[in-house]
C-alpha positions as CSV (number, residue, x, y, z in Angstrom):
1,M,60.5,-35.6,-31.2
2,I,58.1,-34.8,-28.4
3,A,59.5,-32.6,-25.7
4,V,57.9,-32.9,-22.2
5,V,59.3,-29.9,-20.4
6,D,60.6,-30.6,-16.9
7,Y,60.5,-27.4,-14.8
8,K,60.2,-29.3,-11.4
9,A,56.5,-28.8,-11.2
10,G,55.0,-31.5,-13.4
11,N,53.4,-34.9,-12.9
12,L,55.8,-36.2,-15.5
13,T,55.6,-39.9,-14.9
14,S,51.8,-40.1,-15.4
15,V,51.9,-37.8,-18.4
16,V,54.6,-39.8,-20.1
17,K,52.7,-43.1,-19.4
18,S,49.5,-41.6,-20.9
19,L,51.3,-40.3,-24.0
20,T,52.7,-43.8,-24.4
21,A,49.3,-45.4,-23.9
22,C,47.8,-43.3,-26.7
23,G,50.4,-44.3,-29.1
24,A,52.7,-41.3,-28.9
25,L,55.8,-43.4,-29.3
26,E,54.8,-45.5,-32.3
27,N,56.6,-43.2,-34.7
28,Q,58.0,-40.4,-32.5
29,R,60.6,-40.2,-29.8
30,L,59.6,-38.7,-26.4
31,E,62.1,-36.8,-24.3
32,V,61.7,-35.4,-20.8
33,T,63.9,-32.3,-20.7
34,E,64.9,-29.1,-19.1
35,D,67.4,-28.3,-21.9
36,P,66.3,-25.3,-24.0
37,D,68.2,-26.7,-27.0
38,V,66.2,-29.9,-26.9
39,V,63.0,-27.8,-26.8
40,R,64.1,-25.9,-29.9
41,R,64.4,-29.2,-31.8
42,A,61.0,-30.5,-30.7
43,D,58.2,-31.3,-33.2
44,K,55.6,-31.0,-30.3
45,I,55.9,-29.6,-26.8
46,V,54.0,-30.6,-23.7
47,L,54.2,-28.6,-20.5
48,P,52.6,-30.4,-17.5
49,G,52.4,-28.7,-14.2
50,V,51.0,-29.0,-10.6
51,G,51.5,-26.8,-7.7
52,H,52.2,-23.0,-7.4
53,F,52.2,-20.6,-10.4
54,A,55.5,-19.2,-9.1
55,A,57.2,-22.4,-10.3
56,T,56.8,-21.2,-13.9
57,E,59.5,-18.6,-13.2
58,H,61.9,-21.6,-13.6
59,L,61.0,-21.6,-17.3
60,R,62.3,-18.1,-17.7
61,E,65.4,-18.6,-15.5
62,R,66.4,-21.7,-17.4
63,G,65.9,-20.2,-20.8
64,L,63.0,-22.6,-21.5
65,E,60.4,-19.9,-22.0
66,A,62.5,-18.3,-24.8
67,A,63.0,-21.7,-26.4
68,I,59.3,-22.5,-26.3
69,R,58.5,-19.1,-27.7
70,E,60.9,-19.6,-30.6
71,R,59.7,-23.1,-31.3
72,V,56.0,-22.4,-31.0
73,G,56.7,-19.6,-33.4
74,P,54.9,-16.3,-34.3
75,G,51.7,-17.9,-33.0
76,S,52.9,-17.1,-29.5
77,S,51.7,-13.6,-30.1
78,P,47.9,-13.2,-30.7
79,G,46.9,-12.8,-34.3
80,S,50.2,-14.3,-35.7
81,G,50.9,-17.5,-37.5
82,A,51.6,-20.9,-36.0
83,G,54.7,-23.0,-35.1
84,V,54.8,-26.5,-33.6
85,P,51.9,-27.8,-31.5
86,F,52.1,-26.9,-27.8
87,L,50.0,-28.4,-25.0
88,G,49.9,-27.0,-21.4
89,I,48.3,-29.1,-18.7
90,C,46.9,-27.7,-15.4
91,V,49.4,-25.0,-14.3
92,G,50.7,-25.3,-17.9
93,L,47.4,-24.0,-19.2
94,Q,47.4,-21.2,-16.6
95,W,50.9,-20.1,-17.7
96,L,49.5,-19.5,-21.2
97,F,47.5,-16.5,-19.8
98,A,48.9,-13.1,-18.8
99,G,49.5,-14.2,-15.3
100,S,47.9,-15.3,-12.0
101,T,47.0,-13.7,-8.7
102,E,48.8,-16.7,-7.1
103,A,52.1,-15.1,-8.0
104,P,51.5,-11.6,-9.3
105,E,55.2,-10.9,-9.8
106,V,55.6,-13.8,-12.3
107,P,54.3,-13.0,-15.8
108,G,52.7,-15.7,-17.9
109,F,53.3,-16.6,-21.5
110,G,50.6,-14.2,-22.7
111,A,49.1,-16.2,-25.5
112,F,45.6,-15.6,-24.0
113,P,44.4,-12.5,-22.3
114,G,43.4,-12.2,-18.7
115,E,44.6,-13.4,-15.3
116,C,44.0,-16.6,-13.4
117,S,42.4,-16.2,-10.0
118,R,41.5,-18.3,-7.0
119,F,38.1,-19.9,-6.5
120,D,36.4,-17.5,-4.1
121,D,33.0,-18.9,-3.5
122,P,32.8,-19.4,0.3
123,D,30.3,-22.2,-0.1
124,L,32.7,-24.3,-2.2
125,K,35.8,-26.2,-1.2
126,C,39.1,-25.0,-2.6
127,P,40.9,-26.6,-4.2
128,H,38.5,-28.0,-6.8
129,V,39.4,-31.7,-6.7
130,G,37.7,-34.6,-8.5
131,W,35.6,-35.3,-11.5
132,N,33.5,-32.6,-13.2
133,T,31.9,-32.2,-16.5
134,L,32.9,-30.3,-19.6
135,S,30.6,-27.9,-21.6
136,M,31.9,-28.1,-25.1
137,A,31.9,-25.5,-27.8
138,A,32.1,-26.6,-31.5
139,P,34.6,-29.4,-32.0
140,T,38.2,-28.4,-32.7
141,R,41.4,-30.4,-33.6
142,L,42.1,-30.9,-29.9
143,T,38.6,-31.7,-28.7
144,A,37.4,-33.9,-31.7
145,G,35.4,-36.8,-30.3
146,L,34.9,-35.4,-26.8
147,R,31.2,-35.2,-25.9
148,D,29.4,-32.4,-24.2
149,G,29.1,-33.4,-20.5
150,E,32.3,-35.5,-20.7
151,H,33.7,-36.2,-17.2
152,V,37.3,-35.3,-16.6
153,Y,39.5,-35.0,-13.5
154,F,40.5,-31.7,-11.9
155,T,42.8,-30.7,-9.0
156,H,43.4,-26.9,-8.8
157,S,42.8,-23.8,-6.6
158,Y,43.1,-21.3,-9.4
159,R,41.1,-20.9,-12.6
160,A,41.6,-19.3,-16.0
161,P,39.0,-16.9,-17.3
162,V,36.7,-17.7,-20.2
163,V,38.2,-16.1,-23.3
164,P,37.3,-16.1,-27.1
165,H,39.6,-19.1,-27.6
166,T,38.0,-21.2,-24.8
167,T,36.8,-24.4,-26.4
168,A,35.4,-26.1,-23.3
169,T,34.3,-24.7,-19.9
170,C,33.7,-26.2,-16.6
171,S,31.5,-24.8,-13.8
172,Y,32.6,-24.6,-10.2
173,G,31.4,-21.4,-8.6
174,G,31.1,-20.0,-12.1
175,D,32.5,-21.0,-15.5
176,F,36.2,-21.2,-16.2
177,S,38.3,-22.3,-19.1
178,A,38.8,-26.1,-19.1
179,I,40.3,-26.2,-22.6
180,V,41.8,-23.4,-24.7
181,E,43.0,-23.5,-28.3
182,R,44.4,-20.9,-30.6
183,D,46.2,-22.1,-33.7
184,N,49.0,-24.4,-32.4
185,I,48.8,-23.3,-28.8
186,M,46.5,-25.4,-26.6
187,G,45.8,-26.1,-22.9
188,A,43.8,-28.3,-20.6
189,Q,43.1,-27.3,-17.0
190,F,42.1,-30.9,-16.1
191,H,44.6,-33.7,-16.0
192,P,44.2,-35.8,-19.2
193,E,46.5,-38.4,-17.7
194,K,44.0,-39.0,-14.9
195,S,40.8,-38.6,-17.0
196,G,40.4,-42.1,-18.5
197,A,39.3,-42.5,-22.1
198,A,38.4,-38.8,-22.5
199,G,41.9,-37.7,-21.4
200,L,43.5,-40.3,-23.7
201,R,41.4,-39.1,-26.6
202,L,42.5,-35.5,-26.1
203,L,46.2,-36.5,-25.9
204,A,45.8,-38.7,-29.0
205,N,44.2,-35.8,-30.9
206,F,47.2,-33.6,-29.9
207,M,49.7,-36.3,-31.0
208,R,48.0,-36.5,-34.4
209,L,48.6,-32.8,-35.2
Protein backbone atom coordinates (compact mmCIF):
# COMPACT_ATOMS: atom_id res chain seq x y z
CA MET A 1 0.00 0.00 0.00
CA ILE A 2 1.22 3.49 -0.89
CA ALA A 3 0.43 6.11 1.76
CA VAL A 4 0.13 9.70 0.53
CA VAL A 5 0.31 11.69 3.75
CA ASP A 6 -2.31 14.41 4.16
CA TYR A 7 -1.16 17.12 6.56
CA LYS A 8 -3.31 19.88 5.06
CA ALA A 9 -0.43 21.31 3.02
CA GLY A 10 -0.19 19.12 -0.07
CA ASN A 11 -1.27 19.25 -3.68
CA LEU A 12 -2.83 15.85 -3.14
CA THR A 13 -5.14 15.61 -6.14
CA SER A 14 -2.38 16.26 -8.69
CA VAL A 15 0.05 13.93 -6.93
CA VAL A 16 -2.48 11.10 -6.83
CA LYS A 17 -3.30 11.60 -10.52
CA SER A 18 0.38 11.48 -11.45
CA LEU A 19 1.03 8.36 -9.39
CA THR A 20 -1.90 6.75 -11.15
CA ALA A 21 -0.61 7.89 -14.56
CA CYS A 22 2.77 6.27 -13.96
CA GLY A 23 1.16 2.96 -13.11
CA ALA A 24 1.23 3.16 -9.32
CA LEU A 25 -2.10 1.41 -8.98
CA GLU A 26 -1.47 -1.54 -11.27
CA ASN A 27 -0.49 -3.80 -8.40
CA GLN A 28 -0.59 -1.52 -5.37
CA ARG A 29 -3.32 0.26 -3.44
CA LEU A 30 -2.98 4.00 -2.88
CA GLU A 31 -4.43 5.67 0.20
CA VAL A 32 -4.50 9.36 1.10
CA THR A 33 -4.32 9.45 4.87
CA GLU A 34 -3.66 11.41 8.03
CA ASP A 35 -3.91 8.28 10.16
CA PRO A 36 -0.57 7.26 11.74
CA ASP A 37 -1.66 3.61 11.84
CA VAL A 38 -2.17 3.58 8.07
CA VAL A 39 1.29 5.09 7.61
CA ARG A 40 2.77 2.36 9.80
CA ARG A 41 1.38 -0.28 7.41
CA ALA A 42 2.55 1.42 4.21
CA ASP A 43 4.97 -0.17 1.76
CA LYS A 44 5.88 3.28 0.40
CA ILE A 45 5.25 6.78 1.76
CA VAL A 46 4.82 10.00 -0.23
CA LEU A 47 4.77 13.38 1.52
CA PRO A 48 3.66 16.21 -0.79
CA GLY A 49 3.63 19.79 0.38
CA VAL A 50 3.07 23.37 -0.66
CA GLY A 51 3.02 26.53 1.42
CA HIS A 52 4.64 27.36 4.75
CA PHE A 53 7.16 25.14 6.55
CA ALA A 54 5.20 25.67 9.78
CA ALA A 55 2.51 23.36 8.36
CA THR A 56 4.86 20.43 8.97
CA GLU A 57 4.23 20.87 12.71
CA HIS A 58 0.94 19.08 11.98
CA LEU A 59 2.98 15.94 11.31
CA ARG A 60 4.27 15.96 14.86
CA GLU A 61 0.98 16.96 16.45
CA ARG A 62 -0.96 14.17 14.71
CA GLY A 63 1.64 11.50 15.43
CA LEU A 64 2.50 11.24 11.73
CA GLU A 65 6.17 12.08 12.17
CA ALA A 66 6.58 9.28 14.69
CA ALA A 67 4.80 6.86 12.36
CA ILE A 68 6.95 7.91 9.39
CA ARG A 69 10.11 7.55 11.45
CA GLU A 70 9.07 4.06 12.55
CA ARG A 71 8.15 2.92 9.04
CA VAL A 72 11.08 4.54 7.26
CA GLY A 73 13.18 2.66 9.79
CA PRO A 74 16.68 3.11 11.14
CA GLY A 75 17.56 4.91 7.91
CA SER A 76 15.85 7.98 9.35
CA SER A 77 19.11 8.54 11.24
CA PRO A 78 22.24 9.23 9.15
CA GLY A 79 24.45 6.21 8.71
CA SER A 80 21.80 3.67 9.63
CA GLY A 81 20.00 1.02 7.62
CA ALA A 82 16.91 1.48 5.49
CA GLY A 83 13.17 0.93 5.84
CA VAL A 84 10.39 1.49 3.30
CA PRO A 85 10.90 4.02 0.48
CA PHE A 86 9.94 7.61 1.33
CA LEU A 87 9.55 10.52 -1.10
CA GLY A 88 9.10 14.13 0.02
CA ILE A 89 7.94 16.68 -2.55
CA CYS A 90 8.58 20.46 -2.35
CA VAL A 91 8.04 21.32 1.34
CA GLY A 92 8.21 17.56 1.85
CA LEU A 93 11.85 17.67 0.72
CA GLN A 94 12.58 20.68 2.94
CA TRP A 95 11.13 18.85 5.93
CA LEU A 96 13.79 16.16 5.50
CA PHE A 97 16.45 18.70 6.53
CA ALA A 98 17.17 19.96 10.04
CA GLY A 99 14.77 22.87 9.68
CA SER A 100 14.00 26.09 7.84
CA THR A 101 14.42 29.77 8.55
CA GLU A 102 10.80 30.10 7.44
CA ALA A 103 9.72 28.61 10.78
CA PRO A 104 12.78 28.38 13.05
CA GLU A 105 10.73 27.01 15.93
CA VAL A 106 9.64 23.94 13.93
CA PRO A 107 12.29 21.20 13.62
CA GLY A 108 12.59 19.15 10.46
CA PHE A 109 12.94 15.40 10.18
CA GLY A 110 16.73 15.66 10.24
CA ALA A 111 17.60 13.03 7.64
CA PHE A 112 19.88 15.57 5.93
CA PRO A 113 22.05 18.23 7.58
CA GLY A 114 21.56 21.95 7.19
CA GLU A 115 18.77 24.47 7.16
CA CYS A 116 16.56 25.66 4.33
CA SER A 117 16.69 29.39 3.65
CA ARG A 118 14.89 31.99 1.58
CA PHE A 119 16.17 33.09 -1.83
CA ASP A 120 17.94 36.34 -1.04
CA ASP A 121 19.28 37.64 -4.36
CA PRO A 122 17.67 41.10 -4.74
CA ASP A 123 17.92 40.83 -8.53
CA LEU A 124 15.75 37.68 -8.67
CA LYS A 125 12.05 37.26 -8.12
CA CYS A 126 10.98 35.31 -5.08
CA PRO A 127 9.26 32.88 -5.17
CA HIS A 128 11.13 30.89 -7.79
CA VAL A 129 8.26 29.85 -10.07
CA GLY A 130 8.39 28.07 -13.42
CA TRP A 131 10.55 25.73 -15.43
CA ASN A 132 14.26 25.37 -14.68
CA THR A 133 16.96 22.84 -15.46
CA LEU A 134 18.52 20.09 -13.40
CA SER A 135 22.26 19.48 -13.10
CA MET A 136 22.53 15.76 -12.51
CA ALA A 137 25.13 13.85 -10.54
CA ALA A 138 25.65 10.15 -11.25
CA PRO A 139 22.37 8.31 -11.85
CA THR A 140 20.65 6.82 -8.81
CA ARG A 141 17.61 4.63 -8.31
CA LEU A 142 15.38 7.69 -8.18
CA THR A 143 16.99 9.63 -11.04
CA ALA A 144 17.57 6.79 -13.51
CA GLY A 145 16.72 7.96 -17.02
CA LEU A 146 16.72 11.68 -16.18
CA ARG A 147 19.10 13.65 -18.38
CA ASP A 148 21.42 16.45 -17.38
CA GLY A 149 19.62 19.68 -18.28
CA GLU A 150 16.16 18.14 -17.82
CA HIS A 151 13.46 20.80 -17.42
CA VAL A 152 11.19 20.51 -14.37
CA TYR A 153 8.66 22.80 -12.68
CA PHE A 154 9.38 24.67 -9.44
CA THR A 155 7.36 26.93 -7.18
CA HIS A 156 9.05 27.79 -3.87
CA SER A 157 10.51 30.66 -1.85
CA TYR A 158 12.89 28.59 0.27
CA ARG A 159 15.71 26.32 -0.86
CA ALA A 160 17.55 23.37 0.64
CA PRO A 161 21.36 23.48 0.81
CA VAL A 162 23.54 21.24 -1.33
CA VAL A 163 24.67 18.28 0.80
CA PRO A 164 26.68 15.09 0.15
CA HIS A 165 23.45 13.22 -0.70
CA THR A 166 22.28 15.80 -3.24
CA THR A 167 21.80 13.94 -6.54
CA ALA A 168 20.62 16.90 -8.64
CA THR A 169 20.97 20.64 -8.23
CA CYS A 170 19.25 23.63 -9.75
CA SER A 171 20.67 27.13 -10.00
CA TYR A 172 18.65 30.21 -9.07
CA GLY A 173 20.81 32.82 -7.39
CA GLY A 174 23.16 29.94 -6.55
CA ASP A 175 22.85 26.17 -6.45
CA PHE A 176 20.35 24.39 -4.24
CA SER A 177 19.26 20.77 -3.79
CA ALA A 178 16.67 19.79 -6.38
CA ILE A 179 16.81 16.05 -5.57
CA VAL A 180 18.25 14.30 -2.52
CA GLU A 181 18.60 10.58 -1.90
CA ARG A 182 20.08 8.58 0.95
CA ASP A 183 19.19 4.91 1.14
CA ASN A 184 15.36 4.80 1.17
CA ILE A 185 14.85 8.51 1.98
CA MET A 186 14.38 10.75 -1.06
CA GLY A 187 13.07 14.17 -1.93
CA ALA A 188 12.35 16.41 -4.91
CA GLN A 189 12.12 20.18 -4.56
CA PHE A 190 10.32 20.52 -7.88
CA HIS A 191 6.81 19.23 -8.50
CA PRO A 192 7.00 15.90 -10.37
CA GLU A 193 3.24 16.03 -10.86
CA LYS A 194 3.67 19.25 -12.90
CA SER A 195 6.92 18.35 -14.67
CA GLY A 196 5.66 16.33 -17.62
CA ALA A 197 7.54 13.23 -18.74
CA ALA A 198 10.54 13.92 -16.48
CA GLY A 199 8.33 14.10 -13.40
CA LEU A 200 6.47 10.93 -14.33
CA ARG A 201 9.77 9.11 -14.82
CA LEU A 202 10.95 10.10 -11.35
CA LEU A 203 7.67 8.93 -9.82
CA ALA A 204 7.80 5.69 -11.80
CA ASN A 205 11.35 5.08 -10.57
CA PHE A 206 10.16 5.59 -7.00
CA MET A 207 7.22 3.25 -7.45
CA ARG A 208 9.52 0.48 -8.72
CA LEU A 209 11.63 0.48 -5.55
